[in-house]
N, C-alpha and C positions, 0 to 999 in steps of 0.2 A: 662599085664602089670607085670615086675616081681619087687615085691619090696623089696628094698634098705634094705640093712646088715646093723646090727646097727655098725656094723666098718670101714665101708667102709664111705668116707671124701664124703659130696653133690659138686656135679658138677658143678663152677662155672663157669655162661657164659658170656661171655663180654657183650652180650645186653641186661643183666638184670635190668630190672625196666624202659628199652626205650621205653616200650607201656605207660606205663601210662603217660610219658613226650609227647608223641605222640598225645594222646588223649586231657590233657590238652592245648596244643599248639593247636591244632585242632579247640578244644572247644571257644578258645579266638581268634580267627580268625574269626571262624563264627561267633562269637558275636557283632564284628569289624563290620561285611559285615553288619547283618542283623541293626545296630543301624545306620551303615548308608544310608541304605535303608530305613528306617523309615524316617529318615530327611527328606530325598529327598521328598518322597512322599507327607508329611507333608507342607512342601517347598509348594510343584506344587498344593496341596489341598489350602492354602492358595493362590498364586498367580488367580487357578483361579477363587479362590471366588469375588476377588480385580477388575479381568478384566470383572465378569460379572455383578459386579456395577458400574463400569465406565462404559459399554455398556447401561446399564437402565439406567442411568446421560445420559447421551449420546442423548437418546431416547428422554427422558424428555426436554433437551433441545431444540433440533432440534426440537419438536413437540408445543413447546409453540411458536419457535422462529417463525413457519410458520403461526401463530396463528396471533403471531402480527404483520407480515406483510401486511394480513388480513385486518386487524382495519384502520380505518380513521388515514390516517397522522398527521390529525392537532390535533388530541384527545389523541396523545401516549405522555404520562408521564413515570416516574420512579417508582417503584411500590419496597414494603420495600421486606426482607425477607419472604417468607412464605414457612410453612413446605407441602412438597405433600409427596405421598404413590409411588409406581413401576408405577403406571399410570400416573400419574402428575396431580393427583385430589388436592386438596385441604384433609390435614388430618391434625389432630395435632398431630397425632401418628407416623408420615411420618417418614421415616430414611433421606428421602432429601432434602433440601432447594435450593428455585429458589425463585432469586430475577429480574427485569427486571430494567435496568439503558437506562435512554434516556438521552442523550449531545448534544444538536444543536453545528455542527461543523460549520456550515456558515448560510446564510439566510433563506433559503430553504432546508437544509441537514439536517439533522438527524442522529447520530451514537446509534445503539441498538444495548445493550450488554445482554444478558440472561447468568446470571451464575446460577451454578448447584453445591453446597455442598454437598458432598459426604461424607459417613462415612469411618474414616481413607484413606481418599485418596488425592491428590489435585483438585480443585472444577474446573470444567469444562465451560469454559469460548467462547460463539459464536457471532459472533460481525458481523453486519450487519448496512449501511446506505441506510436508506431511504431517498427518496425526494419529498417534499411535495404534487407536483405538482402545485403550486400557477408561478405562470410567472411574 
């Protein structure tokens, strides 16, 4: 490298300073991309949590409906909402609420509805009709 003489003027390049601007643009684009990906991942985790809760709520409703169907139809009555855990067992600290509604539709026909309420989601409703077997 030859040292510049004091009397020689500095050579101006037409692309001087462009590398700094290019680096800044690249950093901005990279930060926008990383922010977008992190938002998508956050939303994905949230949706997976909601789907898991709904699946658990549906399992609770199905298993309770099967239990109700196994009972004597003449003794079925509505039940107030109770808190249950993930296994459908009564638990005062449970995240789910289960309710049973029995409505007489006809002389020997009852409508049975199991409602499971979940945190941060719409309730799950299962409905069936039970004939009491009396002629």
